LOTIKOL-95018 format. One record per atom (N, C-alpha, C): residue in one letter; x, y, z. Coordinates in steps of 0.001 Angstrom, whole numbers, padded with zeros to 6 digits, always signed. Layout:
AXYZ ...
END
This chain:
M+048756+038649-047119 M+048514+039980-046579 M+048030+039910-045135 G+048767+040639-044197 G+048506+040589-042842 G+047269+041523-042400 T+047012+041508-041189 T+045956+042280-040649 T+046474+043665-040253 S+045893+044809-040802 S+046295+046150-040484 S+045330+046817-039526 I+045918+047407-038489 I+045109+048143-037484 I+045774+049560-037386 A+044839+050565-037618 A+045337+052036-037564 A+044642+052613-036263 V+045426+053259-035463 V+044885+053862-034282 V+045059+055452-034423 A+043893+056141-034258 A+043848+057511-034455 A+043021+058337-033484 G+043162+059592-033388 G+042383+060366-032461 G+043103+061719-032152 K+042462+062547-031414 K+043028+063855-030984 K+044224+063576-030053 G+045301+064446-030233 G+046483+064326-029407 G+046084+064488-027897 G+046691+063630-027122 G+046481+063651-025666 G+045424+062715-025178 T+044786+061966-026063 T+043718+061058-025657 T+044308+059747-025151 G+045592+059470-025358 G+046191+058209-024933 G+046245+057168-026012 K+046033+057596-027311 K+046130+056703-028349 K+047445+055955-028589 T+048453+056621-028214 T+049833+055797-028258 T+049849+054698-027203 T+049323+054968-025983 T+049224+053978-025013 T+048426+052787-025448 I+047203+053055-026103 I+046342+052029-026594 I+047069+051261-027683 A+047755+051935-028524 A+048460+051255-029669 A+049614+050364-029086 A+050270+050857-028091 A+051285+050046-027493 A+050770+048739-026842 L+049621+048947-026100 L+049033+047832-025446 L+048415+046811-026405 L+047962+047257-027577 L+047571+046443-028698 L+048724+045589-029206 V+049858+046115-029314 V+051042+045443-029750 V+051366+044407-028666 R+051332+044665-027417 R+051534+043769-026370 R+050595+042549-026473 Y+049296+042907-026715 Y+048238+041879-026835 Y+048564+040999-028021 L+048948+041462-029123 L+049276+040725-030332 L+050485+039880-030086 R+051474+040399-029397 R+052660+039687-029024 R+052430+038523-028144 E+051577+038736-027205 E+051216+037736-026199 E+050338+036604-026856 R+049569+036928-027957 R+048837+035990-028693 R+049772+034898-029349 G+050885+035476-029815 G+051919+034641-030294 G+051564+033921-031624 D+050689+034540-032485 D+050270+033782-033669 D+050756+034591-034922 G+051675+035405-034792 G+052167+036173-036033 G+053205+037194-035784 T+053906+037606-036787 T+054949+038688-036665 T+054135+039972-036714 I+054866+041029-036018 I+054226+042299-035809 I+055134+043496-036363 L+054623+044378-037023 L+055362+045576-037388 L+054460+046772-036762 A+055222+047487-035943 A+054471+048713-035414 A+055084+049954-036205 I+054225+050822-036664 I+054647+051976-037426 I+054178+053210-036441 D+055189+054014-036111 D+054931+055262-035384 D+054774+056315-036428 A+053546+056746-036712 A+053318+057641-037834 A+052904+059135-037166 D+053141+059290-035864 D+053013+060490-035197 D+054248+061262-035170 P+054364+062497-035678 P+055642+063182-035703 P+056415+063275-034323 S+055655+063170-033198 S+056268+063293-031950 S+057086+062068-031561 S+056825+060880-032303 S+057648+059735-032304 S+057898+059224-030892 N+056843+058835-030095 N+057158+058255-028772 N+056581+056948-028563 L+056083+056199-029685 L+055644+054892-029516 L+056786+054063-029039 N+057983+054335-029530 N+059155+053523-028987 N+059309+053516-027588 Q+059065+054658-026866 Q+059214+054786-025435 Q+058109+053882-024804 A+056797+053993-025323 A+055772+053185-024780 A+056031+051726-024857 L+056786+051337-025919 L+057135+049908-026158 L+058414+049474-025481 G+059209+050474-024939 G+060437+050213-024389 G+061556+049877-025340 L+061486+050508-026494 L+062472+050148-027661 L+063262+051457-027905 P+064641+051328-028380 P+065381+052392-028867 P+064898+052958-030062 L+065294+054087-030447 L+065002+054718-031722 L+066098+055567-032251 A+066746+055195-033452 A+067845+055922-033862 A+067488+056877-035005 H+066745+056384-036040 H+066486+057191-037174 H+065038+057031-037527 S+064490+058045-038229 S+063122+057986-038728 S+063167+057892-040243 V+062044+057634-040916 V+061858+057676-042313 V+061998+059064-042877 G+061434+060089-042064 G+061588+061467-042396 G+062919+061853-042422 E+063830+061467-041513 E+065287+061828-041526 E+065942+061184-042685 I+065615+059937-043029 I+066187+059260-044157 I+065834+060066-045403 R+064546+060459-045570 R+064206+061173-046761 R+064998+062509-046854 E+065174+063248-045847 E+065971+064489-045798 E+067345+064263-046199 E+067994+063086-045688 E+069400+062778-046000 E+069416+062505-047476 L+068418+061805-048074 L+068556+061536-049538 L+068499+062897-050361 L+067596+063701-049882 L+067424+064903-050736 L+068660+065797-050574 G+069312+065740-049384 G+070592+066386-049255 G+071674+065940-050128 K+071706+064535-050208 K+072752+063936-051073 K+072513+064267-052553 V+071249+064174-052866 V+070927+064528-054237 V+071337+065965-054597 G+070991+066903-053683 G+071359+068273-053872 G+072850+068516-053999 R+073626+067695-053186 R+075131+067931-053271 R+075739+066914-054375 N+074889+066176-054980 N+075353+065163-056037 N+076364+064237-055306 S+076029+063752-054109 S+076955+062976-053363 S+076422+061570-053058 L+075393+061159-053848 L+074872+059844-053654 L+075956+058853-054117 E+076166+057702-053456 E+077152+056709-053809 E+077050+056279-055221 P+078192+056184-055932 P+078068+055793-057381 P+077471+054427-057474 G+076602+054260-058423 G+075958+052917-058780 G+074740+052724-057933 M+074432+053635-056910 M+073267+053328-056101 M+072082+054289-056407 S+071022+053676-056758 S+069783+054568-057104 S+069114+055123-055945 K+068329+056134-056058 K+067652+056697-054937 K+066804+055676-054253 Q+066019+054859-054962 Q+065300+053742-054484 Q+066133+052854-053605 D+067220+052421-054145 D+068036+051469-053393 D+068517+052114-052039 Y+068931+053405-052124 Y+069297+054100-051025 Y+068327+054142-049943 L+067153+054539-050363 L+065935+054642-049304 L+065660+053219-048699 E+065703+052164-049592 E+065375+050834-049016 E+066385+050307-048089 Y+067689+050596-048425 Y+068730+050148-047534 Y+068631+050847-046104 Q+068435+052171-046200 Q+068411+052937-044948 Q+067204+052669-044144 I+066132+052330-044845 I+064968+052092-043979 I+065152+050666-043334 Q+065718+049757-044016 Q+065995+048439-043402 Q+066908+048714-042190 E+067877+049606-042356 E+068817+049785-041316 E+068215+050462-040079 S+067103+051336-040365 S+066459+051978-039285 S+065385+051224-038545 L+065072+050032-039168 L+064014+049172-038500 L+064539+048651-037194 V+063806+049006-036078 V+064186+048613-034789 V+063573+047205-034467 E+064437+046146-034133 E+063965+044810-033950 E+063897+044644-032412 G+062654+044473-031898 G+062476+044230-030519 G+061943+042838-030299 P+061727+042533-028941 P+061204+041115-028618 P+059745+041019-029150 G+059555+040254-030227 G+058258+039997-030732 G+057687+041052-031576 V+058398+042136-031849 V+057845+043251-032749 V+058952+044051-033274 D+058767+044473-034466 D+059659+045394-035113 D+059038+046812-035239 L+059794+047980-035164 L+059284+049273-035170 L+059887+050125-036162 L+058984+050838-036831 L+059474+051878-037828 L+058828+053156-037518 A+059667+054162-037397 A+059182+055617-037094 A+059150+056349-038367 M+057916+056963-038666 M+057926+057901-039892 M+058572+059222-039613 G+058528+059730-038416 G+059194+061041-038184 G+058323+062231-038635 R+059055+063294-038681 R+058430+064632-038907 R+057933+064727-040374 P+056953+065608-040622 P+056435+065692-041886 P+057380+066510-042827 E+056968+066711-044024 E+057847+067355-045095 E+058105+068674-044845 G+059324+069176-045221 G+059619+070603-045111 G+059246+071330-046323 P+059869+072465-046672 P+059455+073286-047879 P+059891+072793-049197 G+060731+071853-049266 G+061247+071283-050555 G+060238+070464-051410 C+060719+069858-052446 C+059851+069010-053252 C+060055+067598-052852 Y+059075+066932-052475 Y+059117+065570-051841 Y+058370+064570-052609 C+057753+064939-053697 C+056852+064011-054403 C+057577+062712-054790 A+058682+062693-055528 A+059384+061588-055910 A+059843+060706-054700 A+060381+061429-053734 A+060827+060611-052487 A+059699+059973-051836 N+058515+060593-051686 N+057400+060068-050988 N+056826+058837-051815 N+056755+059033-053065 N+056313+057894-053921 N+057091+056590-053764 M+058564+056819-053614 M+059424+055677-053351 M+059199+055154-052043 L+058928+056067-050999 L+058794+055537-049709 L+057505+054673-049589 R+056397+055161-050260 R+055139+054370-050215 R+055431+052928-050652 V+056149+052749-051837 V+056475+051451-052288 V+057209+050661-051293 I+058199+051293-050673 I+059047+050514-049738 I+058266+050092-048473 V+057587+051125-047930 V+056886+050827-046662 V+055711+049766-046977 D+055081+049756-048152 D+054122+048734-048456 D+054719+047418-048518 R+055867+047379-049271 R+056489+046098-049400 R+057003+045511-048069 L+057565+046413-047232 L+058020+045992-045941 L+056933+045427-045201 S+055753+046071-045062 S+054674+045739-044195 S+054038+044340-044607 K+054186+044061-045879 K+053653+042796-046336 K+054409+041550-045860 N+055523+041804-045203 N+056236+040612-044622 N+055810+040365-043199 Y+054777+041067-042678 Y+054421+040796-041305 Y+052900+040277-041232 D+052553+039612-040237 D+051146+039164-040037 D+050201+040270-039497 Y+050897+041107-038631 Y+050088+042259-038090 Y+050889+043526-038247 L+050050+044589-038656 L+050587+045892-038769 L+049810+046861-037878 V+050446+047483-036925 V+049743+048495-036042 V+050335+049857-036219 I+049563+050789-036653 I+049997+052164-037008 I+049477+053078-035945 D+050314+053805-035295 D+049992+054854-034374 D+049968+056134-035042 N+048841+056765-035416 N+048729+057838-036375 N+048813+059226-035575 E+049157+060150-036436 E+048971+061597-036060 E+047500+061776-035859 A+047042+063016-035536 A+045636+063352-035285 A+044791+063001-036466 G+045234+063305-037647 G+044502+062907-038950 G+045080+061559-039510 L+044561+061318-040773 L+045127+060066-041389 L+045754+060486-042707 E+046187+061721-042950 E+046778+062189-044211 E+047896+061260-044668 H+048723+060791-043746 H+049936+060086-044184 H+049534+058760-044724 L+048363+058240-044466 L+047994+056916-045040 L+047817+057034-046559 S+047577+058283-047017 S+047503+058514-048493 S+048912+058928-049008 R+049574+059662-048207 R+050934+060156-048684 R+052034+059079-048510 R+052003+058240-047546 R+053073+057352-047309 R+052855+055927-047413 T+051622+055493-047569 T+051299+054108-047774 T+050027+053946-048519 T+049943+052912-049327 T+048764+052658-050051 T+047996+051483-049388 R+048464+051003-048269 R+047853+049879-047650 R+046448+050142-047216 D+045583+049205-047526 D+044169+049303-046936 D+044253+049106-045494 V+043241+049623-044795 V+043187+049417-043346 V+042106+048500-042963 D+042393+047388-042287 D+041305+046455-041978 D+040535+047005-040781 S+041175+047549-039805 S+040372+048103-038544 S+040986+049460-038276 L+040077+050394-038285 L+040505+051768-037810 L+039870+051955-036360 L+040858+051993-035395 L+040497+052202-033941 L+040645+053629-033534 L+039413+054219-033339 L+039537+055726-032996 L+039412+055893-031535 V+040375+056619-030898 V+040503+056858-029464 V+040114+058226-029127 S+039124+058490-028215 S+038755+059769-027675 S+038918+059809-026164 D+038999+061011-025670 D+038783+061128-024273 D+037386+061524-024042 P+036862+061577-022742 P+035524+061884-022492 P+035082+063337-022643 T+035316+063894-023839 T+034980+065290-024024 T+034398+065427-025418 I+033627+066525-025687 I+033067+066808-026890 I+034166+067106-027906 R+035261+067737-027456 R+036360+068035-028384 R+036991+066757-028887 G+037185+065761-028014 G+037746+064561-028421 G+036836+063849-029433 L+035563+063748-029220 L+034616+063066-030103 L+034490+063875-031414 T+034639+065210-031453 T+034552+065999-032601 T+035759+065686-033489 A+036929+065392-032793 A+038164+065029-033573 A+037936+063680-034204 V+037292+062826-033534 V+036908+061532-034088 V+036085+061596-035385 E+035049+062534-035226 E+034136+062718-036341 E+034965+063258-037526 R+035827+064151-037313 R+036698+064687-038381 R+037584+063683-039023 V+038125+062737-038212 V+038825+061633-038839 V+037921+060772-039734 L+036754+060436-039294 L+035925+059628-040088 L+035530+060367-041337 D+035335+061745-041302 D+035113+062471-042602 D+036269+062492-043391 L+037454+062536-042849 L+038725+062514-043636 L+038936+061301-044363 V+038534+060203-043794 V+038679+058851-044368 V+037899+058912-045688 K+036679+059508-045743 K+035918+059530-046954 K+036482+060498-047924 E+036953+061654-047370 E+037619+062648-048252 E+038831+062167-049046 L+039659+061403-048263 L+040941+060836-048871 L+040748+059615-049591 K+039541+059085-049505 K+039185+057739-050196 K+040108+056697-049594 T+040387+056731-048301 T+041243+055725-047645 T+040287+054526-047507 K+040780+053371-047835 K+040046+052082-047806 K+040161+051592-046375 V+039058+051683-045643 V+038908+051202-044269 V+037776+050251-044232 S+038061+048998-043807 S+036975+047996-043765 S+036035+048219-042679 R+036638+048487-041438 R+035791+048670-040214 R+036297+049787-039350 S+035460+050552-038749 S+035842+051596-037819 S+035288+051368-036422 F+036058+051477-035417 F+035693+051285-033965 F+036017+052471-033225 L+035352+052652-032074 L+035594+053768-031182 L+035720+053247-029704 V+036715+053736-029012 V+036814+053624-027520 V+037008+054893-026909 I+036436+055096-025780 I+036633+056378-025001 I+037592+056123-023916 N+038732+056780-023891 N+039796+056446-022989 N+039761+057415-021812 R+040353+056998-020701 R+040562+057902-019529 R+039300+058269-018834 T+038315+057389-018783 T+037081+057717-018100 T+037074+057415-016624 S+036220+058011-015929 S+035894+057706-014528 S+034364+057797-014309 G+033740+056663-014196 G+032345+056712-014147 G+031643+056624-015394 D+030262+056811-015359 D+029443+056777-016600 D+029714+057969-017443 L+029421+057802-018784 L+029529+058901-019741 L+028264+059777-019506 P+028485+061116-019595 P+027333+062076-019577 P+026419+061714-020785 S+025190+062055-020689 S+024230+061754-021712 S+024669+062527-023001 S+025207+063643-022893 S+025586+064480-024118 S+026591+063712-024930 L+027534+063008-024184 L+028570+062280-024921 L+027997+060952-025581 G+027112+060334-024823 G+026459+059199-025227 G+025630+059516-026583 D+024919+060554-026583 D+024284+060991-027733 D+025188+061198-028967 F+026322+061791-028722 F+027258+062067-029772 F+027943+060781-030354 V+028203+059891-029403 V+028670+058549-029798 V+027653+057758-030738 A+026415+057841-030304 A+025444+057154-031098 A+025279+057623-032468 R+025712+058870-032721 R+025537+059416-034136 R+026841+059028-034992 L+027797+058588-034414 L+029104+058386-035148 L+028960+056991-035989 P+029521+057066-037238 P+029515+055859-037998 P+030661+054863-037662 A+030811+054523-036428 A+031849+053697-035903 A+031337+052794-034868 Q+031714+051559-034721 Q+031166+050686-033734 Q+031789+050978-032420 Y+030955+051227-031379 Y+031373+051674-030089 Y+031725+050465-029243 L+033034+050406-028874 L+033515+049242-028047 L+033576+049630-026522 G+033040+050733-026044 G+033046+051022-024717 G+034147+051947-024264 T+034305+051938-022900 T+035230+052939-022218 T+036496+052239-021676 V+037444+052979-021586 V+038747+052500-020936 V+039069+053426-019692 A+038974+052741-018576 A+039082+053585-017308 A+040479+054102-017168 L+040464+055370-016564 L+041697+056015-016150 L+042486+055095-015297 D+043751+054735-015665 D+044508+053766-014876 D+045704+054307-014169 P+045737+054156-012841 P+046928+054713-012116 P+048197+053995-012474 G+048127+052834-012918 G+049278+052132-013181 G+050038+052672-014408 I+049249+053170-015366 I+049803+053836-016557 I+050459+055084-016128 A+049774+055913-015264 A+050185+057168-014814 A+051605+057014-014120 D+051707+055913-013342 D+052838+055722-012435 D+054060+055421-013430 L+053772+054505-014485 L+054804+054098-015443 L+055321+055357-016102 D+054300+056175-016654 D+054681+057380-017354 D+055537+058349-016493 A+055109+058501-015298 A+055845+059523-014436 A+057305+058999-014204 R+057576+057720-014204 R+058860+057164-013896 R+059642+056862-015259 G+059038+057250-016469 G+059647+057033-017726 G+059881+055557-018038 E+058881+054707-017569 E+059076+053319-017757 E+058115+052905-019098 P+058429+051836-019791 P+057579+051506-020869 P+056156+051205-020390 L+055258+051676-021092 L+053787+051570-020682 L+053289+050164-020934 V+053961+049378-021630 V+053524+048003-021967 V+053872+047184-020722 Q+054505+047651-019641 Q+054763+046906-018438 Q+053679+047064-017542 V+052536+047688-017803 V+051434+047700-016858 V+050994+046278-016647 A+050424+046205-015359 A+050035+044834-014881 A+049023+044159-015844 G+049126+042943-016049 G+048293+042154-016937 G+046872+042080-016543 D+046672+042204-015177 D+045351+042247-014634 D+044728+043598-014410 S+045380+044617-014983 S+044842+045989-014787 S+043705+046146-015669 A+042818+047155-015302 A+041590+047363-015989 A+041960+047741-017425 I+042883+048610-017640 I+043136+049097-019014 I+043667+047987-019887 Y+044511+047112-019343 Y+045040+046030-020199 Y+043851+044925-020523 R+043047+044696-019565 R+041995+043727-019695 R+041018+044339-020867 K+040781+045606-020840 K+039951+046235-021802 K+040662+046148-023244 V+041941+046449-023273 V+042654+046384-024593 V+042629+044996-025122 E+042787+043921-024235 E+042639+042578-024685 E+041231+042292-025404 E+040243+042868-024701 E+038904+042745-025302 E+038747+043377-026651 V+039264+044631-026703 V+039329+045319-027982 V+040090+044629-028978 G+041239+044141-028682 G+042096+043386-029607 G+041441+042200-030197 R+040668+041480-029353 R+039952+040350-029983 R+038869+040747-030986 W+038229+041993-030717 W+037337+042471-031706 W+037982+042701-032983 L+039173+043225-032905 L+039936+043679-034057 L+040447+042569-034982 V+040851+041460-034270 V+041523+040427-035108 V+040738+039180-035229 E+039663+038990-034435 E+039000+037664-034429 E+037630+037743-035065 R+037035+039025-035277 R+035715+039107-035796 R+035642+039724-037125 
END
């Protein structure tokens, strides 16, 4: 069983950037295979990693339900076999990392059976890798809906605002509510400039997550983003990447 890292936080805090740079750090370690799962419906982890993206798991689920409704599933092929084959086909193989995008959430139809099958397939697929990095939507609901994998390290990303930290607090509450098995929870505050105000420091001290410090606002990331370039191309000696390396060591070595 490999090491699983889930990255979560309020939208706009840069969690996808942090997730992508964690993938880069693990790739540069060179000590295992990596599966990145984009569980945010906006599906832009592929852009941060510089990888193409053709299909998502959500699209595959919709196609299956459409085929079942039209009674057009290939003869002799079970629903489970169809989903497994299509997910393998949708897996993006990149240099040192494979990528799977979960895509948009369920529509108005009945998805229970399809989601149960997806859980089994995603769980089985992820067990083939040494590292699993999941870029989450704002909450962690999909960890119960779409995978039964335990989480070794939950990395919460906030911006330097009370709203961002409140979202972190809600995620931690949601972990308890959903009974998601999380071994360790960590927090970083991203896009900072200077010291944290005392009000934020007091809030951080109350959270049941180990605080790993701040990640400075990085002009290199902003430049890559503006030009539509993969964010993993940020300079190795940049402040943001040096911090992510430090965080990565906490997540996988301790």
